[in-house]
C-alpha positions, 0 to 999 in steps of 0.5 A: 491212736497207735504210736506206730506211725510216729515210730515209722516216721523216725525209722524212715528219717533215720534210713534217709539220713543213713542213705544220704551219709552213704551217698555223700561219704566221698564228698565228706572225706574230701572236705575233711581232707581239705580242712586238715590240709588247710589247717596244716597250711595255716600253721605253716603260714604262721611259722613262716610269718615268724621267720619271713622277716629274715628274708624280707618276705611276708605273707598274710596268715588268713583263711584264703592263703591257708586254703590255697596251701591246702589245695595246692600244697608246696606249689601253692606256697610258691604261687603265693610268693610269686603273687606277692612279688608281682603285686609289690 
């Protein structure tokens, strides 16, 4: 038995993986951008939690709030503040 079919299967698998990455590159770029923006939002929430008590405002430092900041940016911060104010 020749090892060629094994090599052919690995080559076909590699080509399918490359094709899938090529087709999903836009989605992967968007997810990476969301992850980076959410990590910046998490850092902003952590900084705000340190000085928020001076203004009498507190926001939770969690993944949901970080994702809201990652998706919406500064308007998301205002939204979180308004939701926190309404729920009090």
